[in-house]
N, C-alpha and C positions, 0 to 999 in steps of 0.2 A: 822090455823097457817099463819103467815104473808107471808112466802115464797110461800106457796101454793096459797094464795089469790092473790098475785101479780105475780104469775108464775115466781118466782125468784129462781135462783140457783147460786152456787159459784163453780168455777173450778180453779185449779192451772194453771200456765203458762205452755205451751208446749214448752220445751227447744229445741225440735227437729224441731220446726217451728218458730224459734225465729224472723225471719224477719216479718212474718205475725203478731205475737203477739206484737211486738214493734209498728207496724203500728196501731194496735187496741188501744194500750196504748196512742200513740201520739194523736189520735183523741179525746180520753177521756180527756187527760191532758189539752190541751188548752181550752176545754170547762169548765172543773172543776175549774181551777185556774184563769180564766180570770178576775174575780172581786176582787181577793186578792190584797191587798196593795202592790205596788212595782212589781207586776207581769209583766214580759216581755215575750211574747210568744216565744217559742223556734222554730227554723226552724226544719224541718224534719231531716236534716243532724245533727244538734246539738243533737237532741233527740236520734237519732240512735247511735251516738257516745257515749253518756252517758249511754244508755241502754246496749251497748255491754260491757262497763266497769263493770256495775252492774251485768251483767250476769256471770262474772267470779267469783263473790263472793256470789251470791244469792243462797239460798236454794229454789228450785222450789216450794216446798209445802208451802212456805211463801209468794209467789208472786201470788196473786189471782185476778181473774176477777169476777165481779158480772154481771150475765146475767138476763135479763128480757125477757121472751118469746124467749130465745135463742140469744138475741142481747146483746153484751157487752155494759154495761152502766156505769161501775165503775171498778176501780182497786185499789189494795192495795199492797204496796211494803214494806215488813218487812225483816230486816236483823238481824243476830246475832249482839249483841253489841260488835263489835270488839275492841272498846276502852278499854275494860277490858284487852285484850291481849297487845294492843299497849302500855298501861301504863307501862308495865314491860320492854319495849325495850329501854327506856331512849333516844328515838329519834335516835337510831342507828340500822341499819339493819345488818351491819357487824361489827365484825366477828361473834357475837353470837346472835344478835338481832332477826334474823329470827327463830332461834331455840327456843328462849324464846317465840316468838309469837306462834309457833306451839304448844309448851307445854301449855301455858296459854289459848290458843283457846279452848282447851278441857274443860275448866272450865267456859265457858260463860253460864250464866243462864238467861240472859235477851235478848229479841228481841227489836229492835227499829223499829217502824212503821214510815218509812221515808216519805212515800207518801200514801195518801188515798184520792181518789176523785171520784166524780160522775157527770155525765152530768147534767146540771142544771134542765132539765125538769123532772128528777127523784128524785130531792131533796125534803125533807119534807114529804116523804111517809113512812118513817121508814125503808127504805131499807139499810141505813147505818148500822143499828144494826145487820143485817145479816152478813155484812162484818166484823164488829168488832168481833162478836161471832165466826165466822169461822176462822178468823186470830188467835184468842186466843186458840181455840180448836186445831188447827194444831200446834201452838207453844207448847202447853202442850204435844201433841203427839210426838213432836220432842225432848222433854226433857227440855224445858224452863219453868221457874217458874215465870218470870216477863215480863211485856211488858211496853214499853214507847211510847207514842204518841208524837213524836218530832215535833217541829216547828209549833205549832198550833197558828195562829195569835190571838192577844189579842181581836180583834173585831169579831172573828169567834165564835159567841155565840152558834150556833147550835152544832158545834163540841165540844166545851167546856162542854156544857150541856150533850151531849151524853156521854162524857168521865166520867163525874161525876155520871151519872146514872148507869154506869157499874162498879163503885167503884174507878174510877181514882181520883187522887188528884193533884192539881197544886203544883209543887214544885220549879218552876223557871220561872222567867219572864225576857225576853230580851226586851229592848226598844231602839229605835233610836231617838235621839234628833237632832234638826236642829237649827242652828243659822246663820243668815246672817252675813257675815263679811264685 
């Protein structure tokens, strides 16, 4: 089995040690995304600020670390697709929008994988499949029936290929065009 051969395992985020966990994610984040088009490295302060916001809405069993020989080398951040509930609020929080959100939040069946990355020296070893599988297993265990890998760059051939291998289908493409004025 791949996880045994590579001495790899997956664990959920420890919300009781959030500062330490965010620090681990930060180290992985800048390494994992540095070659992506348009990537601008985040400062530690920016990353911590964003992470604390995500922590408020995250389900800990869907925020995962990939460990190789006990060292964190990748992470995955999946959230319930709150857009399902937001759609019913008509852009209004008050007077009843928040109640509509709470009601429709119970009917969310899809998770969105917002971020998934691995340190560059661990890519191409098949370890990403361990994270995909565990994310989906835990999502199913939490009652979700669908998953979306969001914001996969068009030139990220490896991730697109992996998504297709696990049954994913491309359903939307975003492009940015540039024209000098």
